[in-house]
C-alpha positions in Angstrom: 22.0 -8.6 14.6 20.3 -12.0 15.5 18.0 -10.7 12.5 20.7 -10.3 10.6 20.4 -13.2 8.3 16.4 -12.0 8.4 16.0 -11.0 4.6 19.3 -12.5 3.5 17.5 -13.9 1.3 16.6 -10.9 -0.7 19.7 -9.4 -3.0 18.8 -12.9 -5.4 15.3 -14.2 -4.9 13.7 -10.2 -5.5 12.4 -11.9 -8.5 11.8 -15.5 -8.6 9.2 -15.3 -11.4 11.5 -14.2 -13.8 12.0 -15.7 -17.4 15.9 -16.2 -18.1 17.6 -17.7 -15.8 18.5 -16.4 -12.5 19.8 -13.3 -12.2 23.2 -13.1 -12.2 25.4 -10.7 -9.9 28.2 -9.2 -9.6 30.4 -12.1 -6.7 32.1 -9.0 -6.0 29.0 -7.6 -4.7 28.6 -10.5 -1.9 30.4 -13.1 0.3 31.5 -10.3 2.5 34.4 -11.2 5.2 32.8 -9.6 8.3 29.8 -11.6 7.0 31.7 -14.8 8.0 32.1 -14.1 11.9 27.7 -13.5 11.4 27.9 -16.9 10.2 29.6 -18.2 13.3 28.0 -17.1 15.9 23.8 -17.1 13.9 24.8 -21.0 13.5 24.9 -21.7 17.5 23.0 -18.8 18.8 19.8 -19.3 16.6 20.8 -22.9 14.4 16.9 -22.4 13.0 17.5 -19.3 11.2 21.1 -20.5 10.3 19.8 -23.8 8.3 16.6 -21.7 6.8 19.5 -19.7 4.9 21.8 -22.6 4.0 19.9 -25.0 2.5 18.5 -21.7 1.1 19.4 -20.4 -2.5 20.8 -17.4 -0.6 23.3 -19.8 1.4 24.3 -22.1 -1.3 25.1 -18.6 -3.4 27.2 -17.4 -0.5 26.0 -14.3 0.5 26.2 -14.2 3.6 24.5 -11.9 6.7 26.6 -8.5 6.2 25.9 -8.7 3.0 22.4 -7.2 3.1 22.3 -5.9 6.8 25.8 -3.9 6.3 23.7 -0.1 7.0 26.7 3.1 6.0 27.8 4.9 9.0 27.3 8.9 9.0 29.9 10.4 8.7 30.0 14.2 8.4 28.5 15.3 5.1 26.9 11.4 5.1 23.4 10.6 6.2 24.3 7.3 6.7 21.4 4.4 7.5 18.9 5.8 9.6 19.0 2.5 10.9 21.8 1.3 11.7 23.9 0.9 14.9 27.0 -0.6 15.5 26.6 -4.4 16.8 29.5 -6.6 17.9 32.0 -3.4 15.9 29.5 -4.2 12.9 27.2 -1.2 11.5 24.0 -3.0 10.4 20.4 -2.6 9.9 17.7 -5.0 11.3 15.6 -3.9 8.2 16.8 -5.1 4.6 14.5 -3.0 2.7 14.1 -2.9 -1.1 16.3 0.0 -1.4 18.8 -2.6 0.1 18.2 -5.8 -2.7 18.7 -2.8 -4.9 21.5 -3.3 -4.9 21.7 -6.4 -6.6 18.0 -6.2 -8.5 17.5 -3.5 -9.8 15.1 -3.8 -11.9 12.8 -5.4 -9.0 13.0 -2.3 -6.9 11.8 0.0 -9.8 9.1 -2.0 -10.8 8.6 -2.7 -7.5 8.7 1.1 -6.2 6.0 2.3 -9.2 3.7 -0.3 -8.3 0.3 -1.0 -6.4 2.6 -2.9 -3.4 4.5 -0.4 -2.3 2.0 2.2 -2.3 -0.1 -0.4 0.0 0.6 2.4 3.1 -2.0 4.7 1.5 -3.9 3.5 3.8 -2.7 5.4 6.5 -4.5 8.4 5.2 -7.8 6.1 4.7 -11.0 5.8 5.4 -10.1 2.4 6.1 -7.6 3.1 8.9 -9.8 6.0 10.4 -12.3 2.5 11.3 -8.6 0.8 12.8 -7.3 3.8 14.2 -10.7 5.5 15.6 -13.7 3.0 15.8 -11.4 0.6 17.0 -8.6 1.4 18.6 -4.2 2.6 18.2 -3.8 -1.4 18.8 -5.8 -2.1 16.2 -4.2 -0.8 13.8 -0.8 -1.5 14.7 -1.9 -5.3 14.9 -4.5 -5.1 11.5 -4.3 -2.8 9.2 -0.2 -2.3 9.4 0.4 -5.5 9.4 -1.1 -6.2 5.7 -1.0 -2.5 4.6 2.9 -1.4 6.0 3.8 0.3 9.5 5.9 3.6 9.4 8.8 2.2 10.7 10.3 4.8 13.3 13.9 4.3 14.8 14.4 5.4 18.4 17.1 7.6 19.4 18.8 5.0 21.0 18.8 3.0 17.1 16.1 0.6 18.1 13.1 -0.2 16.2 10.2 1.7 17.7 7.3 -1.6 19.1 4.7 0.5 17.7 5.5 0.7 13.9 8.5 -2.6 13.8 8.0 -6.1 13.5 6.0 -4.9 10.0 6.4 -6.8 7.2 3.7 -4.9 5.0 3.6 -4.5 1.6 3.9 -1.1 1.5 6.0 -0.4 5.0 7.9 2.5 4.9 11.4 2.0 5.9 13.9 4.7 7.5 15.6 4.8 4.2 12.8 6.2 2.5 11.9 3.2 0.1 8.4 1.4 0.1 8.0 -1.9 1.2 8.8 -5.2 2.1 10.6 -7.9 0.1 10.2 -10.2 2.7 5.8 -9.7 2.6 5.7 -12.3 -0.4 9.1 -13.8 -0.7 9.6 -15.1 3.3 12.7 -15.5 5.1 15.2 -16.7 5.3 14.6 -20.1 3.2 13.8 -17.6 -0.1 12.4 -20.5 -1.4 10.7 -19.5 -5.2 8.4 -22.2 -5.3 6.8 -20.3 -2.0 6.5 -17.1 -2.9 4.5 -18.6 -6.3 2.1 -20.7 -3.8 -1.1 -18.7 -3.8 -0.7 -19.3 0.4 1.7 -16.0 0.1 -0.9 -13.9 -1.4 -3.9 -15.1 0.6 -1.6 -13.6 4.1 -3.8 -10.4 3.3 -5.8 -11.1 0.3 -8.8 -12.4 2.3 -11.9 -11.6 4.5 -15.4 -10.1 4.2 -13.6 -6.9 1.8 -11.3 -8.4 -0.6 -11.7 -12.4 -0.7 -9.1 -13.3 -3.5 -7.8 -16.5 -1.7 -11.0 -17.4 -1.3 -12.4 -16.9 -4.5 -9.1 -19.0 -6.4 -10.3 -21.2 -4.2 -14.2 -22.5 -5.1 -12.6 -21.1 -8.5 -11.3 -23.8 -11.4 -8.2 -22.2 -11.2 -7.6 -23.1 -7.6 -9.5 -26.6 -7.6 -7.4 -27.8 -10.6 -4.2 -26.1 -8.3 -5.5 -28.6 -5.1 -5.1 -31.9 -7.6 -1.9 -30.8 -9.8 -0.3 -28.2 -6.9 3.1 -30.8 -7.5 3.6 -31.1 -10.8 3.7 -27.1 -11.7 7.4 -27.6 -11.0 7.2 -24.2 -9.1 10.8 -24.5 -7.4 12.5 -24.9 -11.2 14.8 -21.2 -12.0 12.5 -20.3 -15.4 8.7 -20.5 -14.9 6.7 -19.5 -17.9 3.0 -20.2 -18.2 2.5 -22.8 -21.2 6.3 -24.1 -21.3 7.4 -24.8 -17.3 3.4 -25.5 -16.4 -0.2 -26.1 -17.5 -2.2 -27.5 -15.3 -3.6 -24.4 -13.2 -2.7 -20.9 -12.9 -1.6 -18.8 -9.2 -1.8 -15.8 -8.6 2.5 -15.5 -9.3 0.5 -16.4 -12.4 -1.2 -14.2 -14.1 0.2 -10.9 -11.7 3.5 -11.3 -11.8 4.8 -13.9 -13.8 6.8 -15.0 -16.9 4.3 -16.3 -20.5 6.8 -16.7 -23.2 5.8 -13.1 -25.1 6.2 -11.7 -21.1 8.4 -10.6 -18.4 7.4 -11.1 -15.1 7.3 -7.9 -13.0 7.3 -7.0 -10.0 4.6 -4.2 -10.7 1.7 -6.2 -9.4 -0.6 -3.6 -11.0 0.1 -4.1 -14.7 -2.6 -6.5 -16.0 -5.5 -5.5 -14.1 -8.0 -3.1 -15.5 -10.3 -2.2 -14.2 -10.1 -0.9 -9.9 -12.1 -2.5 -8.4 -11.3 -1.2 -4.5 -13.4 2.5 -4.7 -17.2 2.5 -4.4 -17.4 2.8 -7.9 -15.0 0.9 -10.2 -13.3 2.7 -13.2 -11.2 1.6 -16.3 -7.8 2.6 -14.7 -5.5 4.1 -17.4 -4.2 2.7 -20.0 -6.8 -0.3 -19.4 -6.3 -1.8 -22.9 -2.9 -1.7 -22.5 -2.9 -3.8 -19.4 -6.2 -5.9 -20.2 -4.2 -7.3 -23.3 -1.1 -8.2 -20.8 -3.2 -10.2 -18.5 -5.1 -11.4 -22.5 -1.7 -12.8 -22.9 -1.6 -15.0 -19.5 -4.7 -16.3 -20.3 -4.0 -17.1 -24.4 -1.4 -19.5 -23.0 -4.0 -22.1 -22.5 -7.7 -20.8 -23.3 -8.7 -20.2 -26.7 -10.3 -16.5 -27.5 -13.8 -17.2 -27.6 -13.1 -17.9 -23.9 -11.2 -15.2 -22.9 -12.8 -12.7 -24.4 -15.9 -14.3 -23.1 -14.8 -13.9 -20.0 -13.9 -10.9 -19.6 -17.5 -10.2 -21.5 -19.3 -11.6 -18.6 -16.6 -9.7 -16.0 -17.3 -6.2 -17.5 -20.8 -6.5 -17.5 -21.0 -7.6 -14.0 -18.8 -4.5 -12.7 -21.4 -2.5 -15.3 -24.2 -3.8 -13.1 -22.8 -3.1 -9.9 -22.0 0.4 -10.7 -25.1 1.6 -11.6 -27.4 -0.2 -10.8 -26.0 -0.2 -6.7 -23.5 1.9 -6.8 -23.9 5.4 -8.4 -27.5 5.7 -7.3 -26.2 4.9 -3.4 -23.3 7.3 -4.1 -25.2 10.0 -5.3 -27.8 9.7 -2.8 -25.6 10.0 0.3 -23.9 13.1 -1.4 -27.1 14.3 -1.7 -27.9 13.8 2.3 -24.6 15.9 3.1 -24.6 18.4 1.0 -28.8 19.1 1.9 -27.2 19.1 6.0 -29.8 15.6 6.7 -26.8 14.0 7.5 -22.9 15.0 8.1 -19.8 14.9 5.9 -18.1 13.7 8.6 -17.6 9.1 8.6 -19.6 6.8 10.7 -21.6 9.0 13.1 -24.9 8.7 10.7 -26.2 4.9 10.1 -25.8 5.5 6.6 -22.6 5.5 6.3 -22.4 2.5 8.1 -24.7 1.0 5.7 -23.3 2.9 2.8 -19.5 1.1 3.8 -20.5 -2.0 3.8 -22.2 -2.0 0.4 -19.3 -1.4 -1.7 -16.2 -2.0 0.6 -17.5 -5.4 1.4 -20.9 -6.8 -0.3 -20.2 -4.7 -3.4 -16.2 -5.8 -3.6 -16.7 -9.6 -2.9 -19.2 -9.9 -5.7 -16.5 -8.0 -7.9 -13.7 -9.8 -7.2 -16.0 -12.6 -7.5 -16.7 -11.6 -11.0 -13.1 -11.0 -12.3 -12.1 -14.6 -10.4 -14.3 -16.7 -11.4 -15.9 -16.9 -8.6 -20.0 -18.1 -9.3 -20.4 -18.0 -5.4 -18.8 -15.2 -4.1 -20.2 -13.2 -6.9 -23.9 -14.5 -6.1 -24.5 -15.0 -2.5 -21.7 -13.5 -0.6 -21.5 -10.6 -3.8 -24.6 -9.0 -5.2 -27.3 -10.6 -3.5 -25.5 -8.7 -0.5 -25.4 -5.5 -2.3 -29.4 -5.8 -3.6 -30.4 -6.5 -0.3 -28.9 -4.1 1.9 -29.7 -1.1 -0.8 -33.6 -2.2 -1.0 -33.6 -3.0 2.8 -31.4 -0.9 4.7 -30.3 1.7 2.8 -33.5 3.1 1.3 -35.4 2.9 4.2 -32.7 4.6 5.9 -33.1 7.6 3.5 -36.6 7.5 4.3 -35.9 8.2 8.3 -33.6 10.3 7.5 -36.1 12.6 5.2 -38.1 12.2 7.2 -40.4 9.6 5.9 -42.0 8.4 2.5 -42.8 11.6 0.8 -40.3 13.2 1.5 -37.8 11.2 0.6 -39.9 10.4 -2.7 -38.2 13.3 -5.3 -34.4 12.1 -4.2 -35.2 8.5 -4.8 -37.4 9.2 -7.8 -33.7 10.9 -8.9 -31.5 8.6 -8.3 -33.1 4.9 -8.5 -37.0 4.6 -9.8 -36.7 6.5 -12.9 -34.5 3.1 -13.7 -36.2 0.4 -15.4 -34.0 -2.0 -12.9 -35.4 -1.0 -9.8 -39.2 -0.6 -11.0 -39.6 -4.3 -9.8 -39.2 -2.8 -5.4 -41.7 0.2 -6.7 -44.0 -1.4 -8.7 -43.9 -4.9 -8.4 -43.5 -7.3 -11.5 -46.6 -6.9 -13.7 -48.5 -10.3 -14.8 -46.8 -9.7 -18.0 -43.7 -10.1 -16.3 -45.0 -13.2 -14.0 -46.1 -14.7 -16.7 -42.7 -15.3 -18.9 -41.1 -16.4 -15.7 -43.8 -19.3 -14.9 -44.1 -20.4 -18.1 -39.9 -20.5 -17.7 -40.2 -22.2 -14.7 -43.1 -24.6 -15.6 -40.9 -25.2 -19.0 -37.8 -25.9 -16.9 -39.2 -27.8 -14.1 -42.7 -29.1 -15.0 -41.6 -31.4 -17.6 -42.7 -29.3 -20.7 -41.1 -29.5 -23.3 -40.3 -26.2 -24.9 -41.4 -25.0 -28.4 
């Protein structure tokens, strides 16, 4: 019962960024008399939790513990809530799942269940999870990977939650009732402040680090710089939060991916404005990418003109295409060829080349692509494409030669996938005298004091 207030606020705040006024729900759905018993007890037993709830939107609206934590009890053919248990005469559940929140927030629930966030636990069947579970160890997976991506929460025979899978607020958590996700991943309990959920820090818990440094990229971008300067002027505590109407000084993660514009409602499908997938080894445009991009451009245009918006996307697309064609596609084809011919195994991470290839796209390549997408130049180049190029030329290609048994043996495969492309000619043949002279002339004009003709 102590956790009864854990997700109380979700029934109203599952959608803090709506373009309309605050969500109106039927008051018959909340204010249960059983909850008053909970409140009296927890005010004494867990006063900090009680005060957060009381001062938050849930407490102010009269939504109490039992309203959110009540569970259906198994009765004959009725299965009941698989995570339910008896607590002082009340049948409750520790986890308040998105399905529970849908009692008041049906639209937000449906958007969230179809989003990238709800699919976060798919990592349990991915290469990343293999690294965490096998290469690292089970404890790494439990306390690392699953804390962002979500665990598959298991209920023990006594009705308690398995500590190997709980606590967990991973965005793709698989709940005992079958729903996916955790609203409290973004709307942290028990205050459920709209302002808190709209700040970049809410996203920075998971979107950071060597393979997806969005919060770091944001911090170095103009948007991030302006956020630090004007975050007290963004009106993030307002019920309505429409870019260009309620604020204009900068954009946060929520502005671009979730929140409303004068032309769009807020959405809990965080991928509905994303046109490229930047996660896999080779990026590709997503289904309905043009509409997705138009959705995002609509956000941009609230503060920027078409030349800037269109120019940004041209630069972003060019960087992704460069990464794909110059490095990602050749490296992927070479590795596949080596597996097909038995030069390396088809298992992951048992060959040195596997590790080089993995970091090439999973770490360095992602940093470059995310840097370009969010206008973080240092992550685009020094933390991104520079690292991609350095490791492609100085680690990946030499390892291919080693695997093939020397330069001569490797030459056919490297010619086929790398050297026939003029972008790689400098590495194999060196730069011509004409190319070197053009570079020298350029730098003389720029830095040597000579005027351009």
